[in-house]
C-alpha positions as CSV (number, residue, x, y, z in Angstrom):
1,F,-10.5,-2.0,40.6
2,A,-13.0,0.8,41.9
3,S,-15.9,1.7,39.8
4,D,-16.4,5.1,42.1
5,V,-14.6,7.1,44.8
6,H,-16.3,9.3,47.4
7,F,-15.0,12.2,49.4
8,E,-17.0,12.4,52.2
9,P,-17.0,15.9,54.6
10,F,-17.8,14.9,58.4
11,I,-17.4,17.6,61.2
12,D,-13.5,16.9,62.1
13,R,-12.2,14.8,59.2
14,M,-13.3,13.6,55.5
15,R,-14.0,10.1,54.5
16,L,-12.6,8.6,51.3
17,R,-14.6,5.6,50.0
18,F,-14.3,3.1,46.9
19,R,-16.9,1.2,45.5
20,V,-15.4,-2.1,44.3
21,N,-17.3,-5.3,43.2
22,G,-20.5,-2.9,43.8
23,E,-19.7,-2.6,47.6
24,L,-18.4,0.6,49.4
25,K,-15.2,0.3,51.5
26,T,-13.9,3.1,53.5
27,I,-10.4,3.6,52.3
28,G,-9.7,6.1,55.1
29,Y,-9.9,9.2,56.5
30,L,-8.0,12.9,55.7
31,P,-7.8,15.4,57.9
32,K,-10.8,18.3,57.4
33,D,-8.3,21.1,56.4
34,L,-7.4,19.3,53.1
35,H,-11.5,19.0,52.3
36,Y,-11.5,22.8,50.7
37,Q,-8.4,22.3,48.7
38,I,-9.4,18.7,47.4
39,V,-12.8,20.3,46.5
40,N,-11.4,23.3,44.7
41,R,-8.9,21.2,42.6
42,I,-11.6,18.5,41.1
43,K,-13.5,21.8,40.5
44,V,-10.9,23.4,38.7
45,L,-10.0,19.8,36.8
46,A,-13.6,19.6,35.8
47,K,-14.4,23.1,34.9
48,L,-16.9,23.3,37.4
49,K,-18.2,26.9,39.3
50,L,-15.4,27.6,42.6
51,D,-17.4,29.7,44.0
52,E,-20.8,28.3,44.0
53,T,-21.1,25.9,46.9
54,R,-25.0,25.7,47.4
55,T,-26.1,23.9,44.5
56,P,-25.3,20.2,43.2
57,Q,-22.4,20.4,39.8
58,D,-21.6,17.9,37.7
59,G,-18.4,18.0,35.3
60,R,-16.1,15.2,33.6
61,I,-12.5,14.8,33.6
62,R,-10.5,13.4,30.9
63,L,-7.1,11.3,31.9
64,L,-4.9,9.7,29.8
65,I,-3.4,6.8,32.1
66,E,-0.6,4.3,30.4
67,G,-1.3,5.4,27.1
68,K,-5.3,4.7,28.1
69,G,-8.0,7.3,27.9
70,I,-10.3,7.2,30.9
71,D,-13.1,9.6,31.9
72,L,-14.4,10.7,35.5
73,R,-17.8,11.8,36.0
74,I,-17.9,14.5,39.2
75,S,-20.7,14.9,41.1
76,I,-20.8,17.4,43.7
77,L,-23.5,17.2,46.6
78,P,-23.9,20.1,49.1
79,T,-24.2,18.8,52.8
80,I,-24.6,20.3,56.0
81,E,-20.6,19.0,57.0
82,G,-19.1,20.5,53.1
83,E,-19.3,19.2,49.6
84,K,-19.4,15.8,48.9
85,I,-17.4,14.5,45.9
86,T,-18.7,11.0,43.9
87,I,-16.1,10.2,41.1
88,R,-17.1,7.7,39.0
89,I,-14.7,5.9,37.2
90,L,-15.3,5.4,33.1
91,D,-13.1,3.1,31.2
92,P,-14.3,2.6,27.5
93,A,-12.5,-0.4,27.4
94,V,-14.0,-2.2,29.8
95,G,-17.7,-0.6,29.9
96,L,-18.4,-0.9,26.3
97,K,-19.7,-4.7,26.2
98,Q,-21.8,-6.9,23.8
99,L,-25.4,-7.9,25.1
100,S,-23.8,-11.8,25.9
101,E,-21.5,-9.9,28.3
102,I,-23.7,-7.9,30.6
103,G,-24.6,-11.1,32.6
104,V,-28.5,-11.1,31.6
105,S,-29.9,-14.4,31.0
106,D,-30.3,-15.6,27.6
107,Y,-34.4,-15.4,28.0
108,Y,-33.9,-11.6,28.4
109,I,-31.1,-11.1,26.0
110,D,-33.6,-12.9,23.0
111,K,-36.7,-10.6,24.4
112,I,-34.4,-7.4,24.2
113,K,-33.0,-8.5,20.8
114,K,-36.8,-9.3,19.5
115,V,-38.0,-5.6,20.8
116,K,-35.0,-4.2,19.4
117,N,-35.2,-5.2,16.1
118,K,-39.0,-3.6,15.8
119,P,-39.5,-0.6,14.0
120,Y,-41.1,1.1,16.8
121,G,-41.6,1.0,21.0
122,L,-39.7,1.7,23.6
123,I,-37.3,-0.1,26.2
124,L,-37.4,1.1,29.4
125,I,-34.4,0.7,31.7
126,T,-34.8,1.4,35.2
127,G,-32.8,1.0,38.7
128,P,-30.5,2.1,41.1
129,T,-26.6,3.5,40.5
130,G,-24.6,0.8,39.5
131,S,-27.5,-1.5,38.5
132,G,-26.6,-2.0,35.1
133,K,-28.5,0.5,33.1
134,T,-25.9,2.3,31.1
135,T,-24.2,-0.9,30.3
136,T,-27.2,-2.4,29.0
137,L,-28.0,0.9,27.0
138,Y,-24.4,0.5,25.3
139,A,-24.6,-2.8,24.7
140,M,-27.7,-2.5,22.7
141,F,-26.2,0.5,20.8
142,Q,-23.1,-1.7,19.9
143,E,-26.0,-4.0,18.2
144,I,-28.0,-1.8,16.6
145,N,-25.2,0.5,15.6
146,K,-25.2,0.5,11.6
147,D,-24.2,3.0,8.6
148,N,-27.8,2.9,7.0
149,L,-29.8,4.2,10.8
150,N,-29.5,7.7,12.0
151,I,-29.6,6.8,15.6
152,I,-30.0,9.5,18.2
153,S,-29.4,9.6,22.1
154,L,-30.4,11.9,25.0
155,E,-28.2,11.3,27.7
156,D,-27.8,12.5,31.3
157,P,-24.4,12.3,31.3
158,V,-23.4,10.7,28.0
159,E,-21.0,8.3,30.0
160,Y,-19.0,6.5,26.8
161,R,-18.7,8.0,23.6
162,V,-19.9,5.8,20.7
163,E,-18.8,6.3,17.0
164,G,-21.8,6.4,14.6
165,I,-24.5,7.0,17.5
166,N,-25.5,11.0,17.7
167,Q,-25.1,11.5,21.4
168,S,-26.7,15.0,23.1
169,Q,-26.0,16.0,26.5
170,I,-28.8,17.5,28.3
171,M,-28.1,20.4,30.3
172,P,-31.5,22.0,32.1
173,E,-29.1,24.6,33.7
174,I,-29.3,26.2,30.0
175,N,-33.2,24.8,29.5
176,Y,-32.3,21.7,27.4
177,T,-34.5,19.3,29.0
178,F,-35.3,15.6,27.9
179,S,-38.4,16.8,26.8
180,G,-37.4,19.9,24.3
181,G,-34.3,17.4,23.5
182,L,-36.9,15.0,22.6
183,R,-38.8,17.6,20.2
184,E,-35.7,18.4,18.5
185,I,-34.7,14.5,17.6
186,L,-38.1,14.9,15.6
187,R,-36.6,17.4,13.6
188,Q,-33.3,15.1,12.9
189,D,-35.0,12.2,10.6
190,P,-33.9,9.8,13.2
191,D,-34.5,6.0,12.8
192,I,-33.7,5.3,16.4
């Protein structure tokens, strides 16, 4: 099962690669004349601007496959050979895990559990794409999501919808930033 799909334009063709188990694998090459059609079709499905080719764009596509909802996170990046597309495949059934299922040692799970139960503080999660930042965050959401707590998150992008968490999507294009969102959250009576 691939976690990402890459469409990469070259001078005379387009490379198609899948990320499987953390490793990018070339699947094949497509004729260059299909590049424009593929980019435009994905832009239409993700509700992105067809006429914008000079700046990066991000969007989403929601699919129903065999009765199961799958989200595709679309990232389009201008390159010197044309627009590169990266599609992150998000399956909520696979993506939402408990802390015990994310591959972190018991020592660190115990530390996370102690910190997440404090009434104040900060947990900083960093790392490259695919390292497990979002998986860790959503696993913590699963543990702290209680009816008596007002939990608000600022995300860019919101990858999985979690019932009971007030998730807010950052949108720099309309000047809705992390700093502005944090100010607004303080007016929302947050517990977390």
